[in-house]
C-alpha positions, 0 to 999 in steps of 0.5 A: 590654333595657327592652322586656321585659314580665315580672313577674320582670324587674320584681322584679329591676329593683325590687330593683336600682334602689333600690341604685343610687339609694342609691349615687347619694345616697351619692355626692352627699350623703356623698362625703367618707365611705367606705361603712363610715363612712357606715354608722357615721354612719347607725347613730349617726343612725337617723332618716337611714335612712328618708331614704336608703330614701325617696330610694332608692325614687325610682329605683323610681318613675322606673322604674315611670313609664317602664314604665307609660307604655311599657305594659309593665304586668307589669314595672311590677307587679313594680317596684311590688311591690318598692317596697311591700316597701321602703316597709314596711321604711322604715316598720318602721325609722321606728316600731321 
């Protein structure tokens, strides 16, 4: 599965990995809250949204490093593109 070198595959991984990172962060930091309660907490504290996005993007950074080191550059480019999109969203949340 991870031997594939394809831009679209990288986009899919770049889309899924932050969601998994988000869930892991939720399980570690907010395990006592349900998903609904956590979203209400984030709505009340919008500054935490950027920290959630940043931690979620760490999953993309790990994948990007794995694929670059494995010389699967097309996949790494797809992951990088989605990372930039997520980072732009994080900046938008922070400043607007």
